[in-house]
C-alpha positions as CSV (number, residue, x, y, z in Angstrom):
1,M,15.7,-86.6,-83.6
2,I,16.3,-86.5,-80.0
3,R,18.9,-88.4,-78.9
4,L,19.5,-89.8,-75.4
5,G,23.0,-90.0,-74.2
6,T,25.5,-87.8,-72.9
7,P,27.9,-85.6,-75.2
8,F,31.7,-86.0,-75.0
9,S,31.6,-82.3,-75.2
10,E,30.1,-82.3,-70.9
11,I,33.1,-84.1,-70.2
12,D,35.6,-82.2,-72.4
13,D,33.8,-79.0,-70.6
14,M,34.5,-80.3,-66.9
15,F,38.4,-81.3,-68.1
16,L,39.0,-77.5,-69.4
17,S,37.2,-76.0,-66.6
18,D,40.1,-78.1,-63.9
19,I,42.9,-77.5,-65.9
20,Q,44.6,-73.9,-65.8
21,D,47.0,-74.4,-69.2
22,D,45.9,-72.2,-71.9
23,T,48.5,-74.4,-74.2
24,I,45.7,-76.6,-75.7
25,L,44.1,-73.5,-77.2
26,Q,47.2,-73.0,-79.3
27,Y,46.4,-76.0,-81.4
28,A,44.4,-75.8,-84.5
29,E,40.5,-76.8,-83.0
30,D,40.9,-80.4,-85.4
31,E,43.9,-81.1,-83.2
32,R,42.2,-79.8,-80.0
33,I,40.0,-82.5,-80.6
34,E,41.8,-85.1,-81.6
35,I,43.8,-84.3,-78.1
36,L,40.7,-84.6,-76.0
37,N,39.3,-87.9,-78.1
38,N,42.4,-89.5,-76.7
39,L,42.3,-88.3,-73.0
40,R,39.1,-89.0,-72.9
41,R,39.4,-92.8,-74.4
42,K,42.5,-93.3,-71.7
43,A,40.1,-92.2,-69.2
44,I,37.3,-94.4,-70.1
45,S,40.0,-97.4,-70.1
46,R,41.0,-96.7,-66.5
47,F,37.6,-96.3,-65.5
48,K,36.6,-100.2,-65.9
49,C,34.1,-100.0,-62.7
50,C,32.2,-97.6,-64.6
51,K,28.2,-98.4,-63.9
52,S,27.2,-97.3,-67.0
53,D,28.8,-98.8,-70.2
54,L,31.6,-96.2,-71.6
55,N,32.1,-98.6,-74.7
56,D,28.3,-97.8,-75.7
57,R,29.5,-94.6,-77.9
58,D,28.8,-93.2,-81.3
59,E,32.2,-91.6,-81.9
60,T,30.5,-90.1,-85.2
61,F,27.5,-88.1,-83.0
62,G,30.8,-87.2,-79.8
63,E,28.5,-88.8,-77.7
64,F,27.8,-91.7,-75.5
65,N,24.8,-93.8,-75.7
66,V,23.7,-93.6,-72.2
67,D,23.4,-91.0,-69.7
68,L,26.1,-90.8,-67.4
69,T,25.6,-89.0,-63.8
70,D,27.2,-86.2,-63.0
71,E,29.5,-88.1,-60.6
72,E,30.8,-90.4,-63.7
73,K,31.3,-87.3,-65.7
74,L,33.1,-85.7,-63.0
75,I,35.7,-88.8,-62.4
76,L,36.1,-89.3,-66.3
77,A,37.5,-85.2,-66.4
78,T,39.4,-85.9,-64.0
79,I,41.1,-88.7,-65.0
80,M,41.7,-86.6,-68.2
81,R,43.3,-84.0,-66.1
82,K,45.9,-87.3,-64.7
83,Y,46.8,-87.9,-68.6
84,W,47.1,-84.1,-69.7
85,L,49.5,-84.2,-66.7
86,N,51.8,-86.7,-67.4
87,D,52.1,-85.5,-71.0
88,K,53.7,-82.4,-69.2
89,I,55.6,-84.4,-67.2
90,Y,57.2,-86.7,-69.5
91,N,58.0,-83.7,-71.6
92,L,59.7,-82.4,-69.3
93,N,61.7,-85.4,-68.5
94,L,62.6,-85.5,-72.2
95,L,64.0,-82.1,-71.8
96,K,66.1,-83.0,-68.5
97,Q,67.5,-85.8,-70.6
98,R,68.7,-83.3,-73.4
99,L,70.7,-80.9,-70.7
100,S,73.4,-81.8,-68.7
101,T,72.7,-82.4,-65.2
102,K,74.5,-79.0,-64.2
103,D,72.2,-77.3,-66.8
104,W,69.2,-78.9,-65.7
105,K,69.8,-77.5,-61.7
106,F,69.9,-74.3,-63.0
107,T,66.6,-74.0,-64.8
108,S,63.3,-73.5,-63.6
109,Q,62.3,-76.6,-65.2
110,A,63.8,-78.7,-62.9
111,E,61.5,-77.1,-59.8
112,H,58.6,-77.1,-62.4
113,L,59.0,-80.9,-62.9
114,L,59.4,-81.8,-59.1
115,R,56.0,-80.0,-58.5
116,L,54.1,-81.6,-61.7
117,T,55.5,-84.8,-60.7
118,V,54.3,-84.5,-56.9
119,L,50.7,-82.8,-58.5
120,A,50.5,-86.0,-60.1
121,Q,50.8,-88.2,-57.0
122,E,48.1,-86.4,-55.4
123,L,45.9,-86.6,-58.3
124,E,46.6,-90.6,-58.4
125,K,45.4,-90.7,-54.8
126,E,42.2,-88.6,-55.7
127,I,41.4,-90.5,-58.9
128,T,41.7,-94.0,-56.4
129,S,39.5,-92.4,-53.6
130,M,37.1,-90.8,-56.2
131,I,36.5,-94.8,-57.9
132,M,37.0,-96.4,-54.8
133,Q,33.6,-94.4,-53.2
134,Y,32.0,-94.3,-56.6
135,S,32.4,-98.4,-56.6
136,V,31.5,-98.9,-52.8
137,Y,28.3,-96.7,-53.0
138,N,27.1,-98.6,-56.2
139,Y,27.7,-102.0,-54.7
140,K,25.9,-101.0,-51.5
141,V,22.8,-99.5,-53.7
142,L,23.1,-102.7,-55.7
143,S,23.2,-105.0,-52.7
144,E,20.0,-103.4,-51.0
145,S,17.8,-103.5,-54.1
146,P,15.3,-106.2,-53.9
């Protein structure tokens, strides 16, 4: 049976190629799949203006029932990266709460958290820009069609 649509793996592969973090490989395959599924669901909920119906998907077969454009895949993968980074920041914030202020200042974790926070802000700007460009382009295409 030939299936039309976009496999989740295409978005997941784009996401994985963008992160320079091997910690996801430390998880068992079923845990890794669950992490990717959760990140993808969050990305779907964030990408509300997608022209394709992202809710039209088959979790059993691991695919969208619609053909996503490369741009839509990239936006989803980028949003997944943002949520992956958010989890890292949240974990470091929890660590910071457990250490005294003096201990925290002497660890490289403090600098790492600061860099991750700046990166998250830059990534948020990138996502907002990508979604705006996508929306404007699709609005122009729809408004120019007869």
